N, CA, C and O atoms as CSV, one atom per row, in Angstrom:
chain,resi,resn,atom,element,x,y,z
A,1,MET,N,N,21.095,-26.338,6.184
A,1,MET,CA,C,20.248,-25.170,6.043
A,1,MET,C,C,18.801,-25.563,6.328
A,1,MET,O,O,18.275,-26.517,5.755
A,2,LYS,N,N,18.179,-24.815,7.215
A,2,LYS,CA,C,16.802,-25.088,7.607
A,2,LYS,C,C,15.835,-24.612,6.516
A,2,LYS,O,O,15.993,-23.520,5.970
A,3,ALA,N,N,14.853,-25.425,6.213
A,3,ALA,CA,C,13.845,-25.043,5.221
A,3,ALA,C,C,13.003,-23.897,5.775
A,3,ALA,O,O,12.678,-23.861,6.961
A,4,LYS,N,N,12.658,-22.968,4.894
A,4,LYS,CA,C,11.846,-21.828,5.323
A,4,LYS,C,C,10.401,-22.242,5.494
A,4,LYS,O,O,9.859,-23.034,4.723
A,5,THR,N,N,9.798,-21.689,6.516
A,5,THR,CA,C,8.371,-21.927,6.738
A,5,THR,C,C,7.576,-20.930,5.897
A,5,THR,O,O,8.131,-19.978,5.348
A,6,VAL,N,N,6.295,-21.161,5.810
A,6,VAL,CA,C,5.417,-20.236,5.086
A,6,VAL,C,C,5.496,-18.857,5.736
A,6,VAL,O,O,5.514,-17.840,5.041
A,7,GLU,N,N,5.544,-18.823,7.056
A,7,GLU,CA,C,5.639,-17.550,7.775
A,7,GLU,C,C,6.926,-16.807,7.412
A,7,GLU,O,O,6.904,-15.594,7.206
A,8,ASP,N,N,8.050,-17.533,7.332
A,8,ASP,CA,C,9.319,-16.917,6.948
A,8,ASP,C,C,9.243,-16.340,5.537
A,8,ASP,O,O,9.732,-15.239,5.282
A,9,MET,N,N,8.626,-17.092,4.620
A,9,MET,CA,C,8.509,-16.619,3.240
A,9,MET,C,C,7.627,-15.377,3.160
A,9,MET,O,O,7.938,-14.446,2.418
A,10,LEU,N,N,6.524,-15.354,3.920
A,10,LEU,CA,C,5.664,-14.172,3.930
A,10,LEU,C,C,6.400,-12.967,4.514
A,10,LEU,O,O,6.283,-11.857,3.995
A,11,ASN,N,N,7.150,-13.180,5.581
A,11,ASN,CA,C,7.932,-12.090,6.163
A,11,ASN,C,C,8.962,-11.556,5.172
A,11,ASN,O,O,9.168,-10.346,5.087
A,12,ASP,N,N,9.607,-12.442,4.426
A,12,ASP,CA,C,10.568,-12.025,3.403
A,12,ASP,C,C,9.891,-11.196,2.319
A,12,ASP,O,O,10.429,-10.183,1.874
A,13,GLN,N,N,8.706,-11.634,1.898
A,13,GLN,CA,C,7.969,-10.898,0.861
A,13,GLN,C,C,7.521,-9.531,1.371
A,13,GLN,O,O,7.569,-8.547,0.634
A,14,ILE,N,N,7.089,-9.469,2.624
A,14,ILE,CA,C,6.691,-8.182,3.210
A,14,ILE,C,C,7.892,-7.244,3.261
A,14,ILE,O,O,7.771,-6.066,2.925
A,15,ALA,N,N,9.041,-7.750,3.676
A,15,ALA,CA,C,10.254,-6.930,3.741
A,15,ALA,C,C,10.649,-6.424,2.355
A,15,ALA,O,O,11.040,-5.267,2.204
A,16,ALA,N,N,10.548,-7.285,1.348
A,16,ALA,CA,C,10.876,-6.879,-0.025
A,16,ALA,C,C,9.898,-5.819,-0.524
A,16,ALA,O,O,10.287,-4.876,-1.213
A,17,CYS,N,N,8.643,-5.983,-0.175
A,17,CYS,CA,C,7.609,-5.032,-0.588
A,17,CYS,C,C,7.841,-3.672,0.071
A,17,CYS,O,O,7.706,-2.637,-0.582
A,18,VAL,N,N,8.183,-3.666,1.337
A,18,VAL,CA,C,8.456,-2.415,2.043
A,18,VAL,C,C,9.688,-1.730,1.450
A,18,VAL,O,O,9.686,-0.514,1.262
A,19,ALA,N,N,10.726,-2.490,1.157
A,19,ALA,CA,C,11.939,-1.916,0.566
A,19,ALA,C,C,11.644,-1.314,-0.810
A,19,ALA,O,O,12.128,-0.228,-1.132
A,20,ALA,N,N,10.855,-2.013,-1.615
A,20,ALA,CA,C,10.498,-1.498,-2.940
A,20,ALA,C,C,9.655,-0.233,-2.816
A,20,ALA,O,O,9.814,0.698,-3.606
A,21,THR,N,N,8.770,-0.194,-1.843
A,21,THR,CA,C,7.941,0.995,-1.611
A,21,THR,C,C,8.815,2.181,-1.232
A,21,THR,O,O,8.636,3.281,-1.756
A,22,GLU,N,N,9.757,1.961,-0.324
A,22,GLU,CA,C,10.668,3.041,0.086
A,22,GLU,C,C,11.487,3.548,-1.094
A,22,GLU,O,O,11.655,4.757,-1.258
A,23,ASP,N,N,11.999,2.635,-1.919
A,23,ASP,CA,C,12.777,3.030,-3.097
A,23,ASP,C,C,11.931,3.846,-4.071
A,23,ASP,O,O,12.379,4.862,-4.601
A,24,CYS,N,N,10.720,3.390,-4.294
A,24,CYS,CA,C,9.838,4.065,-5.236
A,24,CYS,C,C,9.463,5.459,-4.728
A,24,CYS,O,O,9.429,6.413,-5.505
A,25,LEU,N,N,9.184,5.579,-3.432
A,25,LEU,CA,C,8.877,6.892,-2.870
A,25,LEU,C,C,10.071,7.836,-2.970
A,25,LEU,O,O,9.916,9.008,-3.311
A,26,ALA,N,N,11.249,7.327,-2.676
A,26,ALA,CA,C,12.455,8.154,-2.779
A,26,ALA,C,C,12.665,8.604,-4.222
A,26,ALA,O,O,13.036,9.752,-4.468
A,27,HIS,N,N,12.433,7.717,-5.157
A,27,HIS,CA,C,12.595,8.055,-6.576
A,27,HIS,C,C,11.560,9.075,-7.017
A,27,HIS,O,O,11.862,9.945,-7.833
A,28,SER,N,N,10.346,8.984,-6.492
A,28,SER,CA,C,9.291,9.920,-6.898
A,28,SER,C,C,9.555,11.327,-6.378
A,28,SER,O,O,9.035,12.298,-6.928
A,29,ARG,N,N,10.356,11.449,-5.325
A,29,ARG,CA,C,10.652,12.771,-4.754
A,29,ARG,C,C,11.745,13.513,-5.523
A,29,ARG,O,O,11.915,14.720,-5.351
A,30,LEU,N,N,12.478,12.800,-6.362
A,30,LEU,CA,C,13.548,13.436,-7.131
A,30,LEU,C,C,12.961,14.373,-8.177
A,30,LEU,O,O,11.927,14.084,-8.781
A,31,GLU,N,N,13.634,15.498,-8.380
A,31,GLU,CA,C,13.183,16.425,-9.412
A,31,GLU,C,C,13.564,15.877,-10.778
A,31,GLU,O,O,14.676,15.393,-10.988
A,32,LYS,N,N,12.623,15.966,-11.693
A,32,LYS,CA,C,12.853,15.475,-13.045
A,32,LYS,C,C,12.531,16.611,-14.019
A,32,LYS,O,O,11.361,16.911,-14.255
A,33,PRO,N,N,13.540,17.227,-14.571
A,33,PRO,CA,C,13.294,18.369,-15.452
A,33,PRO,C,C,12.514,18.002,-16.729
A,33,PRO,O,O,11.858,18.860,-17.320
A,34,ASP,N,N,12.585,16.761,-17.142
A,34,ASP,CA,C,11.886,16.350,-18.360
A,34,ASP,C,C,10.447,15.895,-18.083
A,34,ASP,O,O,9.777,15.378,-18.977
A,35,ASP,N,N,9.973,16.087,-16.845
A,35,ASP,CA,C,8.613,15.675,-16.474
A,35,ASP,C,C,7.839,16.887,-15.953
A,35,ASP,O,O,7.463,16.942,-14.782
A,36,ALA,N,N,7.611,17.842,-16.829
A,36,ALA,CA,C,6.986,19.105,-16.435
A,36,ALA,C,C,5.568,18.916,-15.903
A,36,ALA,O,O,5.138,19.664,-15.025
A,37,TYR,N,N,4.843,17.940,-16.415
A,37,TYR,CA,C,3.453,17.747,-16.009
A,37,TYR,C,C,3.279,16.715,-14.894
A,37,TYR,O,O,2.155,16.480,-14.450
A,38,GLY,N,N,4.351,16.106,-14.442
A,38,GLY,CA,C,4.288,15.178,-13.326
A,38,GLY,C,C,3.764,13.794,-13.663
A,38,GLY,O,O,3.360,13.056,-12.765
A,39,ALA,N,N,3.760,13.427,-14.938
A,39,ALA,CA,C,3.243,12.112,-15.333
A,39,ALA,C,C,4.092,10.984,-14.761
A,39,ALA,O,O,3.557,9.977,-14.298
A,40,ALA,N,N,5.406,11.146,-14.790
A,40,ALA,CA,C,6.290,10.098,-14.260
A,40,ALA,C,C,6.069,9.931,-12.762
A,40,ALA,O,O,6.010,8.809,-12.260
A,41,ARG,N,N,5.945,11.050,-12.049
A,41,ARG,CA,C,5.707,10.985,-10.604
A,41,ARG,C,C,4.361,10.319,-10.321
A,41,ARG,O,O,4.241,9.526,-9.388
A,42,HIS,N,N,3.358,10.641,-11.125
A,42,HIS,CA,C,2.041,10.028,-10.961
A,42,HIS,C,C,2.134,8.506,-11.100
A,42,HIS,O,O,1.544,7.769,-10.310
A,43,HIS,N,N,2.873,8.044,-12.100
A,43,HIS,CA,C,3.018,6.601,-12.305
A,43,HIS,C,C,3.793,5.951,-11.163
A,43,HIS,O,O,3.484,4.834,-10.748
A,44,GLU,N,N,4.796,6.655,-10.665
A,44,GLU,CA,C,5.558,6.117,-9.535
A,44,GLU,C,C,4.679,5.994,-8.288
A,44,GLU,O,O,4.750,4.997,-7.569
A,45,LEU,N,N,3.858,7.003,-8.039
A,45,LEU,CA,C,2.977,6.954,-6.869
A,45,LEU,C,C,1.872,5.921,-7.051
A,45,LEU,O,O,1.417,5.322,-6.077
A,46,ASP,N,N,1.438,5.708,-8.292
A,46,ASP,CA,C,0.470,4.640,-8.567
A,46,ASP,C,C,1.093,3.285,-8.245
A,46,ASP,O,O,0.436,2.403,-7.693
A,47,TYR,N,N,2.363,3.132,-8.596
A,47,TYR,CA,C,3.071,1.883,-8.296
A,47,TYR,C,C,3.210,1.695,-6.785
A,47,TYR,O,O,3.102,0.576,-6.284
A,48,VAL,N,N,3.451,2.795,-6.059
A,48,VAL,CA,C,3.526,2.726,-4.597
A,48,VAL,C,C,2.200,2.227,-4.037
A,48,VAL,O,O,2.179,1.385,-3.140
A,49,ALA,N,N,1.091,2.748,-4.567
A,49,ALA,CA,C,-0.228,2.308,-4.092
A,49,ALA,C,C,-0.418,0.817,-4.342
A,49,ALA,O,O,-0.973,0.115,-3.497
A,50,ARG,N,N,0.031,0.330,-5.480
A,50,ARG,CA,C,-0.074,-1.106,-5.774
A,50,ARG,C,C,0.779,-1.930,-4.824
A,50,ARG,O,O,0.369,-3.001,-4.377
A,51,LEU,N,N,1.972,-1.424,-4.516
A,51,LEU,CA,C,2.843,-2.123,-3.573
A,51,LEU,C,C,2.220,-2.163,-2.185
A,51,LEU,O,O,2.312,-3.175,-1.490
A,52,LEU,N,N,1.589,-1.066,-1.779
A,52,LEU,CA,C,0.948,-1.037,-0.470
A,52,LEU,C,C,-0.223,-2.010,-0.407
A,52,LEU,O,O,-0.451,-2.640,0.626
A,53,LYS,N,N,-0.960,-2.136,-1.498
A,53,LYS,CA,C,-2.051,-3.121,-1.537
A,53,LYS,C,C,-1.502,-4.537,-1.426
A,53,LYS,O,O,-2.054,-5.374,-0.712
A,54,ALA,N,N,-0.408,-4.794,-2.142
A,54,ALA,CA,C,0.214,-6.122,-2.071
A,54,ALA,C,C,0.717,-6.397,-0.657
A,54,ALA,O,O,0.571,-7.505,-0.141
A,55,ASN,N,N,1.313,-5.376,-0.034
A,55,ASN,CA,C,1.803,-5.525,1.326
A,55,ASN,C,C,0.648,-5.812,2.287
A,55,ASN,O,O,0.790,-6.620,3.204
A,56,ALA,N,N,-0.483,-5.157,2.081
A,56,ALA,CA,C,-1.650,-5.405,2.935
A,56,ALA,C,C,-2.136,-6.843,2.777
A,56,ALA,O,O,-2.509,-7.483,3.760
A,57,ARG,N,N,-2.135,-7.349,1.554
A,57,ARG,CA,C,-2.559,-8.740,1.330
A,57,ARG,C,C,-1.598,-9.720,1.998
A,57,ARG,O,O,-2.024,-10.708,2.596
A,58,LEU,N,N,-0.302,-9.440,1.894
A,58,LEU,CA,C,0.692,-10.311,2.523
A,58,LEU,C,C,0.559,-10.281,4.046
A,58,LEU,O,O,0.638,-11.319,4.703
A,59,THR,N,N,0.357,-9.096,4.595
A,59,THR,CA,C,0.191,-8.960,6.033
A,59,THR,C,C,-1.064,-9.682,6.498
A,59,THR,O,O,-1.064,-10.323,7.549
A,60,ASP,N,N,-2.134,-9.580,5.716
A,60,ASP,CA,C,-3.373,-10.284,6.046
A,60,ASP,C,C,-3.157,-11.797,6.010
A,60,ASP,O,O,-3.646,-12.518,6.879
A,61,ALA,N,N,-2.427,-12.274,5.004
A,61,ALA,CA,C,-2.147,-13.710,4.918
A,61,ALA,C,C,-1.329,-14.177,6.114
A,61,ALA,O,O,-1.566,-15.258,6.653
A,62,LEU,N,N,-0.375,-13.366,6.523
A,62,LEU,CA,C,0.444,-13.705,7.691
A,62,LEU,C,C,-0.419,-13.733,8.953
A,62,LEU,O,O,-0.255,-14.613,9.797
A,63,ALA,N,N,-1.324,-12.788,9.082
A,63,ALA,CA,C,-2.212,-12.759,10.243
A,63,ALA,C,C,-3.126,-13.981,10.255
A,63,ALA,O,O,-3.356,-14.575,11.309
A,64,HIS,N,N,-3.647,-14.357,9.088
A,64,HIS,CA,C,-4.486,-15.568,9.008
A,64,HIS,C,C,-3.687,-16.800,9.411
A,64,HIS,O,O,-4.190,-17.674,10.117
A,65,LEU,N,N,-2.453,-16.862,8.963
A,65,LEU,CA,C,-1.595,-17.995,9.286
A,65,LEU,C,C,-1.375,-18.099,10.798
A,65,LEU,O,O,-1.335,-19.195,11.358
A,66,ARG,N,N,-1.235,-16.964,11.431
A,66,ARG,CA,C,-1.011,-16.941,12.879
A,66,ARG,C,C,-2.316,-17.033,13.681
A,66,ARG,O,O,-2.289,-17.165,14.904
A,67,GLY,N,N,-3.442,-16.964,12.992
A,67,GLY,CA,C,-4.728,-17.006,13.676
A,67,GLY,C,C,-5.090,-15.695,14.334
A,67,GLY,O,O,-5.879,-15.665,15.278
A,68,GLU,N,N,-4.517,-14.607,13.841
A,68,GLU,CA,C,-4.728,-13.295,14.442
A,68,GLU,C,C,-5.586,-12.396,13.574
A,68,GLU,O,O,-5.567,-11.177,13.746
A,69,SER,N,N,-6.316,-12.950,12.671
A,69,SER,CA,C,-7.028,-12.130,11.700
A,69,SER,C,C,-8.260,-11.459,12.288
A,69,SER,O,O,-9.071,-12.083,12.972
A,70,ARG,N,N,-8.369,-10.193,12.004
A,70,ARG,CA,C,-9.586,-9.450,12.321
A,70,ARG,C,C,-9.630,-8.251,11.385
A,70,ARG,O,O,-8.599,-7.743,10.944
A,71,GLN,N,N,-10.820,-7.822,11.102
A,71,GLN,CA,C,-10.974,-6.676,10.216
A,71,GLN,C,C,-11.755,-5.598,10.944
A,71,GLN,O,O,-12.889,-5.811,11.371
A,72,THR,N,N,-11.146,-4.466,11.075
A,72,THR,CA,C,-11.796,-3.330,11.692
A,72,THR,C,C,-11.724,-2.178,10.704
A,72,THR,O,O,-10.641,-1.751,10.305
A,73,ILE,N,N,-12.874,-1.690,10.323
A,73,ILE,CA,C,-12.922,-0.594,9.365
A,73,ILE,C,C,-13.657,0.571,10.018
A,73,ILE,O,O,-14.780,0.419,10.500
A,74,HIS,N,N,-13.019,1.721,10.027
A,74,HIS,CA,C,-13.624,2.932,10.578
A,74,HIS,C,C,-13.796,3.931,9.441
A,74,HIS,O,O,-12.832,4.281,8.761
A,75,VAL,N,N,-15.011,4.381,9.243
A,75,VAL,CA,C,-15.289,5.389,8.224
A,75,VAL,C,C,-15.776,6.637,8.945
A,75,VAL,O,O,-16.722,6.580,9.731
A,76,THR,N,N,-15.130,7.756,8.675
A,76,THR,CA,C,-15.508,9.013,9.292
A,76,THR,C,C,-15.811,10.017,8.198
A,76,THR,O,O,-15.012,10.215,7.283
A,77,ARG,N,N,-16.957,10.640,8.297
A,77,ARG,CA,C,-17.330,11.656,7.317
A,77,ARG,C,C,-17.543,12.976,8.044
A,77,ARG,O,O,-18.247,13.036,9.052
A,78,GLU,N,N,-16.935,14.016,7.529
A,78,GLU,CA,C,-17.109,15.329,8.123
A,78,GLU,C,C,-18.336,16.027,7.552
A,78,GLU,O,O,-19.011,16.774,8.259
A,79,ALA,N,N,-18.621,15.792,6.303
A,79,ALA,CA,C,-19.794,16.396,5.669
A,79,ALA,C,C,-20.730,15.278,5.247
A,79,ALA,O,O,-20.276,14.192,4.887
A,80,PRO,N,N,-22.038,15.531,5.289
A,80,PRO,CA,C,-22.967,14.478,4.856
A,80,PRO,C,C,-22.813,14.193,3.365
A,80,PRO,O,O,-22.391,15.064,2.604
A,81,PRO,N,N,-23.152,12.978,2.950
A,81,PRO,CA,C,-23.060,12.653,1.524
A,81,PRO,C,C,-23.900,13.613,0.705
A,81,PRO,O,O,-24.818,14.250,1.223
A,82,ARG,N,N,-23.583,13.711,-0.563
A,82,ARG,CA,C,-24.230,14.641,-1.468
A,82,ARG,C,C,-25.752,14.482,-1.480
A,82,ARG,O,O,-26.465,15.484,-1.541
A,83,ALA,N,N,-26.263,13.265,-1.425
A,83,ALA,CA,C,-27.690,13.007,-1.467
A,83,ALA,C,C,-28.407,13.597,-0.247
A,83,ALA,O,O,-29.552,14.037,-0.352
A,84,GLU,N,N,-27.739,13.607,0.898
A,84,GLU,CA,C,-28.340,14.141,2.127
A,84,GLU,C,C,-28.319,15.658,2.161
A,84,GLU,O,O,-29.150,16.271,2.831
A,85,ARG,N,N,-27.378,16.278,1.448
A,85,ARG,CA,C,-27.269,17.728,1.437
A,85,ARG,C,C,-28.375,18.380,0.630
A,85,ARG,O,O,-28.725,19.542,0.837
A,86,GLY,N,N,-28.907,17.614,-0.280
A,86,GLY,CA,C,-29.946,18.166,-1.151
A,86,GLY,C,C,-29.339,18.918,-2.328
A,86,GLY,O,O,-28.134,19.162,-2.379
A,87,ARG,N,N,-30.163,19.263,-3.226
A,87,ARG,CA,C,-29.693,19.990,-4.410
A,87,ARG,C,C,-30.134,21.441,-4.273
A,87,ARG,O,O,-31.296,21.730,-3.987
A,88,GLY,N,N,-29.242,22.288,-4.468
A,88,GLY,CA,C,-29.697,23.654,-4.408
A,88,GLY,C,C,-28.660,24.639,-4.259
A,88,GLY,O,O,-28.948,25.834,-4.198
């Protein structure tokens, strides 16, 4: 049996994270009669957000390992920030 490389382990973790995210999303879509206010769904979606953050970190680590790392951030605003709009 061949020893796993760091890249293989990161790929395995990314796959596990994606599978857990899919399961959690599917579970959050189920109707729950005992959750009238949606608290359980809120917690499930919060967990999905945490999984997505973990997946982003793993993907970033894999990119660094491959030497493909770059960060591109695009921010688009349709309305000016509150301070620019003035008060009134």
